[in-house]
C-alpha positions as CSV (number, residue, x, y, z in Angstrom):
1,M,0.0,0.0,0.0
2,A,1.6,3.2,-1.2
3,A,2.2,6.1,1.3
4,S,0.7,9.5,0.5
5,T,1.7,11.8,3.3
6,A,5.3,12.8,4.3
7,A,4.8,11.1,7.8
8,E,3.6,7.9,6.2
9,K,6.5,7.9,3.7
10,I,9.0,8.4,6.6
11,E,7.3,5.7,8.6
12,L,7.6,3.2,5.7
13,I,11.2,4.0,5.0
14,T,12.3,3.5,8.7
15,R,9.9,0.6,9.6
16,G,11.6,-2.4,11.1
17,L,15.1,-0.9,10.9
18,Q,17.6,-1.5,13.8
19,E,19.2,2.0,13.3
20,V,19.0,5.1,11.2
21,L,21.8,7.6,11.1
22,K,21.1,11.2,10.0
23,L,17.2,10.9,9.9
24,N,17.1,14.6,9.5
25,I,18.5,14.2,5.9
26,I,15.6,12.0,5.1
27,E,13.1,14.4,6.6
28,D,14.6,17.3,4.8
29,V,14.2,15.7,1.4
30,I,10.7,14.5,2.0
31,I,9.2,17.4,3.9
32,K,11.3,20.5,3.0
33,E,12.3,19.7,-0.6
34,N,9.2,17.7,-1.3
35,R,10.9,15.2,-3.6
36,P,11.6,11.4,-3.7
37,L,14.4,10.2,-1.5
38,K,17.2,8.7,-3.6
39,I,18.6,5.6,-2.0
40,Y,20.8,2.7,-2.9
41,W,21.4,-0.8,-1.7
42,G,24.6,-2.6,-2.8
43,T,25.3,-6.3,-2.9
44,A,28.6,-8.1,-3.9
45,P,27.9,-11.0,-6.2
46,T,29.9,-13.8,-4.5
47,G,27.9,-16.9,-3.1
48,R,24.5,-17.8,-4.2
49,P,21.9,-15.5,-2.6
50,H,19.9,-17.3,0.1
51,C,16.6,-16.7,1.9
52,G,18.2,-14.1,4.1
53,Y,17.9,-11.8,1.0
54,F,14.2,-11.6,1.7
55,V,15.0,-9.1,4.5
56,P,16.5,-6.4,2.3
57,M,13.9,-7.1,-0.3
58,V,11.1,-6.3,2.1
59,K,12.9,-2.9,2.7
60,L,13.3,-2.2,-1.0
61,A,9.5,-2.8,-1.3
62,H,8.9,-0.2,1.6
63,F,11.2,2.2,-0.2
64,L,9.3,1.8,-3.4
65,Q,5.9,2.1,-1.7
66,A,7.2,5.4,-0.1
67,G,7.9,6.7,-3.6
68,C,11.7,6.5,-3.3
69,E,14.1,6.3,-6.2
70,V,15.8,3.0,-5.5
71,K,19.0,1.8,-7.1
72,V,20.5,-1.7,-6.7
73,L,24.2,-1.7,-7.0
74,L,25.6,-5.1,-8.3
75,A,29.1,-4.5,-6.8
76,D,31.2,-6.7,-9.1
77,I,34.4,-5.1,-8.3
78,H,33.8,-5.2,-4.7
79,A,33.2,-9.0,-5.1
80,F,36.8,-9.8,-6.0
81,L,38.3,-7.0,-3.7
82,D,37.0,-9.0,-0.8
83,N,39.9,-11.4,-0.3
84,L,39.4,-12.9,-3.7
85,K,36.0,-14.5,-2.7
86,A,34.9,-14.5,-6.2
87,P,37.5,-15.2,-8.9
88,L,37.5,-12.5,-11.6
89,D,36.4,-14.7,-14.4
90,L,33.2,-15.6,-12.5
91,V,32.2,-12.1,-11.4
92,A,30.4,-11.0,-14.6
93,H,28.3,-14.2,-14.6
94,R,27.5,-13.9,-11.0
95,A,26.5,-10.3,-11.4
96,K,23.9,-11.3,-14.0
97,Y,22.7,-14.2,-11.8
98,Y,22.1,-11.8,-8.8
99,E,20.0,-9.5,-11.2
100,Y,17.9,-12.4,-12.1
101,I,17.3,-13.7,-8.6
102,I,16.7,-10.2,-7.1
103,K,14.1,-9.5,-9.7
104,A,12.5,-12.9,-9.1
105,L,12.6,-12.4,-5.3
106,L,10.7,-9.0,-5.6
107,T,8.2,-10.3,-8.1
108,A,7.5,-13.3,-5.8
109,I,6.5,-11.0,-3.0
110,G,4.4,-8.8,-5.2
111,V,6.8,-5.8,-5.6
112,P,6.6,-4.0,-8.9
113,I,10.2,-3.7,-10.3
114,D,9.6,-1.3,-13.2
115,K,10.9,1.7,-11.2
116,L,13.9,-0.2,-9.8
117,V,17.3,0.6,-11.4
118,F,20.2,-1.9,-11.5
119,V,23.7,-0.5,-11.8
120,L,26.8,-2.6,-12.4
121,G,29.7,-1.3,-10.3
122,S,32.2,-1.7,-13.2
123,S,30.0,0.6,-15.3
124,Y,31.4,3.6,-13.5
125,Q,34.1,2.4,-11.0
126,V,36.8,2.2,-13.7
127,T,36.3,5.7,-15.0
128,P,39.1,8.4,-14.5
129,K,36.9,10.5,-12.4
130,Y,36.0,7.8,-10.0
131,N,39.5,6.5,-9.6
132,M,40.8,10.1,-9.1
133,D,38.2,10.5,-6.3
134,L,39.3,7.1,-4.9
135,L,42.9,8.3,-4.8
136,R,41.8,11.5,-3.0
137,M,40.0,9.4,-0.5
138,T,43.2,7.6,0.3
139,T,44.8,10.9,1.3
140,V,42.2,11.4,4.2
141,V,41.6,7.9,5.4
142,S,44.2,6.1,7.5
143,E,45.1,2.4,7.2
144,H,43.7,2.0,10.7
145,D,40.4,3.5,9.9
146,A,40.0,1.6,6.6
147,K,40.7,-1.8,8.3
148,K,38.4,-0.9,11.1
149,A,35.6,0.0,8.7
150,G,35.7,-3.2,6.8
151,A,36.1,-5.4,10.0
152,E,32.7,-6.8,9.9
153,V,32.3,-7.0,6.0
154,V,35.6,-7.8,4.5
155,K,36.9,-11.2,5.2
156,Q,39.6,-10.9,7.8
157,V,42.9,-12.7,7.4
158,E,46.2,-12.6,9.3
159,S,48.0,-10.7,6.4
160,P,45.2,-8.7,4.8
161,L,45.5,-7.5,1.2
162,L,45.4,-3.9,0.3
163,S,42.2,-4.6,-1.8
164,G,40.3,-5.2,1.6
165,L,41.3,-1.7,2.7
166,I,40.1,-0.2,-0.6
167,Y,36.8,-1.9,-0.3
168,P,35.2,0.3,2.3
169,L,36.6,3.4,0.7
170,M,34.7,2.5,-2.5
171,Q,31.6,1.7,-0.8
172,A,31.6,5.2,0.7
173,L,32.5,6.8,-2.6
174,D,29.6,5.0,-4.4
175,E,27.2,7.3,-2.5
176,E,28.4,10.3,-4.4
177,H,28.8,8.6,-7.8
178,L,25.3,7.0,-7.5
179,D,24.0,10.5,-6.7
180,V,21.9,9.4,-3.7
181,D,20.6,10.8,-0.4
182,A,20.9,7.6,1.5
183,Q,22.5,4.2,1.6
184,F,20.8,1.0,3.0
185,G,22.4,-2.1,4.3
186,G,22.6,-4.5,7.3
187,V,23.7,-3.3,10.7
188,D,27.1,-5.1,9.9
189,Q,27.8,-2.2,7.5
190,R,27.7,0.4,10.3
191,K,31.4,1.0,10.4
192,I,31.5,1.6,6.7
193,F,28.5,4.0,6.9
194,T,30.3,5.8,9.7
195,L,33.5,6.0,7.6
196,A,31.5,7.6,4.7
197,A,29.8,10.2,6.9
198,E,33.2,11.1,8.5
199,Q,35.4,11.1,5.5
200,L,33.4,12.1,2.4
201,P,33.3,15.8,3.5
202,G,37.1,15.7,3.6
203,V,37.1,15.4,-0.3
204,G,34.3,17.9,-0.8
205,F,31.3,15.4,-0.9
206,K,28.1,15.7,1.3
207,V,27.1,13.4,4.2
208,R,24.3,11.0,3.4
209,A,21.7,9.2,5.7
210,H,22.2,5.5,6.5
211,L,19.5,2.9,7.2
212,M,20.4,-0.4,8.7
213,N,18.5,-3.7,9.0
214,P,19.0,-6.0,11.9
215,M,21.1,-9.2,11.1
216,V,18.8,-12.3,11.0
217,P,20.4,-15.4,12.6
218,G,21.1,-18.4,10.4
219,L,19.5,-21.8,10.9
220,A,22.6,-23.1,12.8
221,G,22.8,-19.9,14.9
222,G,25.1,-17.0,14.2
223,K,25.0,-14.9,11.0
224,M,23.3,-16.3,8.0
225,S,26.0,-16.9,5.5
226,A,26.2,-17.9,1.8
227,S,29.3,-19.9,2.5
228,D,27.8,-22.0,5.3
229,A,25.3,-24.5,3.8
230,N,24.0,-25.4,7.3
231,S,23.0,-21.9,8.1
232,K,20.9,-20.9,5.1
233,I,18.3,-22.1,2.7
234,D,19.0,-21.5,-1.0
235,L,16.3,-19.7,-3.0
236,L,16.3,-22.7,-5.5
237,D,16.2,-25.4,-2.8
238,P,13.2,-27.8,-3.5
239,P,10.5,-28.4,-0.9
240,D,12.1,-31.6,0.4
241,V,15.5,-29.9,0.9
242,V,13.7,-26.9,2.6
243,K,12.0,-29.4,5.0
244,S,15.3,-31.3,5.7
245,K,17.2,-28.1,6.5
246,L,14.5,-26.8,8.7
247,K,14.3,-30.1,10.5
248,K,18.0,-29.9,11.4
249,A,17.9,-26.2,12.3
250,Q,18.5,-25.1,15.8
251,C,15.2,-24.0,17.4
252,A,15.4,-24.4,21.2
253,P,11.9,-24.4,23.0
254,R,11.0,-21.2,24.9
255,E,13.9,-19.2,23.3
256,V,13.6,-16.6,20.6
257,E,17.0,-14.7,21.0
258,G,19.3,-16.2,18.4
259,N,16.7,-18.5,17.2
260,G,17.0,-18.4,13.4
261,V,13.6,-20.1,12.7
262,Y,11.6,-17.7,14.9
263,S,13.6,-14.8,13.6
264,F,12.7,-15.8,10.0
265,V,9.0,-15.4,10.9
266,E,9.6,-12.1,12.5
267,Y,11.8,-10.5,9.9
268,V,10.7,-12.3,6.7
269,L,7.3,-14.1,6.8
270,F,5.4,-11.5,8.7
271,P,6.6,-8.4,6.7
272,I,6.0,-10.4,3.4
273,S,2.5,-11.2,4.6
274,E,1.9,-7.5,5.4
275,L,3.0,-6.5,1.8
276,A,0.4,-8.8,0.3
277,H,-2.5,-7.5,2.5
278,P,-4.2,-4.3,1.3
279,E,-4.3,-2.9,4.9
280,G,-0.9,-4.0,5.7
281,K,-2.0,-6.6,8.3
282,G,0.2,-9.7,8.2
283,S,-0.4,-13.2,9.5
284,F,1.4,-16.4,10.1
285,V,-0.5,-19.8,10.1
286,V,0.6,-23.0,11.7
287,N,-1.5,-26.0,10.4
288,R,-1.0,-28.4,13.3
289,D,-2.9,-31.5,14.2
290,E,-6.1,-31.3,16.4
291,K,-4.5,-33.4,19.1
292,W,-1.8,-30.6,19.5
293,G,-4.4,-27.8,19.5
294,G,-5.3,-27.6,15.9
295,P,-4.5,-24.9,13.4
296,V,-3.6,-21.5,14.8
297,T,-3.3,-18.0,13.1
298,Y,-1.0,-15.4,14.5
299,N,-1.8,-11.8,13.5
300,N,1.3,-10.2,14.9
301,T,4.7,-11.2,16.2
302,E,3.7,-10.5,19.9
303,E,1.2,-13.2,19.8
304,L,3.6,-15.6,18.3
305,K,6.4,-14.7,20.7
306,A,4.1,-15.1,23.7
307,D,2.9,-18.6,22.7
308,Y,6.5,-19.8,21.9
309,L,7.9,-18.5,25.2
310,E,5.1,-20.2,27.1
311,D,5.7,-23.4,25.0
312,K,2.1,-23.2,23.6
313,L,3.8,-23.5,20.3
314,S,6.5,-26.2,19.9
315,P,9.6,-25.9,17.8
316,M,8.3,-28.6,15.5
317,D,5.1,-26.8,14.9
318,L,7.0,-23.5,14.3
319,K,9.2,-25.3,11.8
320,N,6.3,-26.8,10.0
321,G,4.5,-23.4,9.7
322,V,7.8,-21.9,8.3
323,Q,8.3,-24.7,5.9
324,E,4.7,-24.3,4.4
325,A,4.9,-20.5,4.2
326,L,8.5,-20.5,2.8
327,N,7.9,-23.1,0.1
328,A,4.8,-21.1,-1.0
329,I,7.0,-18.0,-1.5
330,L,9.8,-20.0,-3.2
331,A,7.5,-21.7,-5.7
332,P,7.2,-18.8,-8.1
333,I,10.9,-18.1,-8.0
334,Q,11.8,-21.7,-8.8
335,A,9.1,-21.8,-11.6
336,A,10.6,-18.7,-13.1
337,Y,14.0,-20.3,-13.0
338,Q,12.8,-23.6,-14.6
339,A,11.2,-21.6,-17.4
340,D,14.2,-19.5,-18.2
341,A,17.0,-21.3,-20.1
342,E,19.2,-18.2,-20.2
343,W,19.0,-17.9,-16.3
344,Q,19.9,-21.6,-16.0
345,K,22.8,-21.1,-18.3
346,I,24.0,-18.1,-16.3
347,A,23.7,-20.1,-13.1
348,D,26.0,-22.9,-14.5
349,L,28.6,-20.3,-15.6
350,A,28.4,-18.4,-12.3
351,Y,28.7,-21.4,-10.0
352,P,30.5,-24.2,-12.0
353,S,32.0,-25.8,-8.9
354,E,28.6,-26.7,-7.6
355,G,27.8,-28.5,-10.7
356,L,31.1,-30.4,-10.5
357,K,30.3,-31.5,-6.9
358,K,27.0,-33.0,-7.9
359,G,28.1,-34.5,-11.2
360,K,31.6,-36.0,-10.5
361,K,32.6,-38.4,-7.8
362,K,35.9,-37.9,-5.9
363,E,38.8,-40.0,-7.0
364,K,40.1,-42.0,-4.0
365,K,43.4,-43.8,-3.7
366,I,42.7,-47.2,-2.3
367,G,44.3,-48.1,1.0
368,T,45.6,-44.6,1.9
369,G,42.4,-42.7,2.9
370,Y,43.6,-39.9,0.6
371,V,41.0,-38.1,-1.5
372,A,42.5,-36.6,-4.7
373,K,41.5,-33.0,-5.3
374,D,40.5,-31.5,-8.7
375,K,43.4,-29.0,-8.8
376,K,42.3,-27.8,-12.3
377,N,39.0,-26.5,-10.9
378,A,40.3,-25.5,-7.4
379,T,39.9,-21.9,-6.4
380,V,42.9,-19.7,-6.0
381,A,42.7,-19.9,-2.2
382,E,42.5,-23.7,-2.3
383,Q,45.5,-23.8,-4.6
384,V,47.5,-21.5,-2.2
385,A,46.6,-23.9,0.7
386,D,47.7,-26.9,-1.2
387,G,50.9,-25.3,-2.2
388,V,50.1,-25.4,-5.9
389,I,50.8,-21.7,-6.3
390,K,52.7,-19.3,-3.9
391,A,50.8,-16.9,-1.8
392,Q,52.5,-13.9,-3.4
393,N,51.2,-15.1,-6.8
394,A,47.6,-15.4,-5.6
395,V,46.4,-12.0,-6.8
396,P,48.0,-12.4,-10.4
397,E,46.5,-15.8,-10.6
398,A,43.0,-14.6,-9.7
399,L,43.0,-11.1,-11.2
400,G,45.5,-11.2,-13.9
401,T,48.7,-9.3,-14.4
402,D,47.6,-6.1,-16.1
403,A,44.6,-3.8,-16.4
404,K,43.6,-5.1,-19.9
405,Y,43.3,-8.6,-18.6
406,A,41.1,-7.5,-15.6
407,L,38.8,-5.4,-17.9
408,D,38.5,-8.4,-20.3
409,K,37.6,-10.7,-17.5
410,L,35.0,-8.3,-16.2
411,N,33.6,-8.3,-19.7
412,L,33.4,-4.6,-19.7
413,S,32.1,-4.1,-23.3
414,E,29.8,-1.3,-24.3
415,E,26.8,-3.6,-23.8
416,T,27.8,-4.8,-20.2
417,G,28.5,-1.3,-19.1
418,K,24.9,-0.1,-19.6
419,K,22.4,0.1,-16.8
420,E,19.6,-2.3,-17.0
């Protein structure tokens, strides 16, 4: 339901957030300047997006309902700056995969995407102006502050690469080059947001507002991560896999703090249900057997929380309710994937190792207990660990030895550089 008054727009924009920095900027844009708030959300195309991505999708829906101009940054360059998480030759394919999945996610929860703008990071982050601004940023940001800013986002290693220090500087600089009033992300981005607010004025750029979602626990407890199969449900997982993962999920009775299953209802299922209801009233249904109390419908999270804390709703009943609701949401996403041969092709190109794991058995040397590794298809990090390549050669192996190689790998043709 679209907001009409300034107060309704601000309420929608800030609904469910854990923290908002510089709310006055948002209020000035909407109330004083009487124009749409310009906001961006960035995501680095590394591992496969999982069900945790529903959390930011709900907020993108709120922003669009509030009349905001929303940009989604597919941060391809950031993807390989983060400790070589995504090899350069896969980044371009993963960026395309992310665009497919984000559009399908929003469509599945009833969000119109015609006003959503997708921007590829490499479409502007390799320009002379951007790189000059980045060099200017390096003159006002210390090594200590850059490392501190990326502590919860960039993978931390004993001997960090310089690329990990550049990562937060670029994320801050993107606010200026995307011409926005605010940046949105998880609360784990707070230190980068603070860096942006403190350092952008030092190179002549204005301060932006920052909006932060809470971090939703994974199924195994802790942060939901694309690299931990036990902590997340993939958006393309079939119903039987969803059921199996939920069955194994940590879900202690009478406990809601750190309970990933309960949190998923609170931060994903209820908000999605609210989006689908014309008056914004969500619900969560548990279809349990009559001998256990029969079906029950919760109209808000307070009711659900009270019953769970009092053990009126068991962990198994909660899991069954989540399973049913989640599979209903995932069904149109998976149907869209099955009907789109191009998307399937991009998925195979973006995540070839997953196909190898499913289709090729490991070669085992009899009697030794040793399992041979497929060194040809190993990642750079794996090859370093196995001693195949030296640590000092890791970056050239992954990124290439010159600028032309890097640009070719990113596939920065005139076509790929265009905004979708």
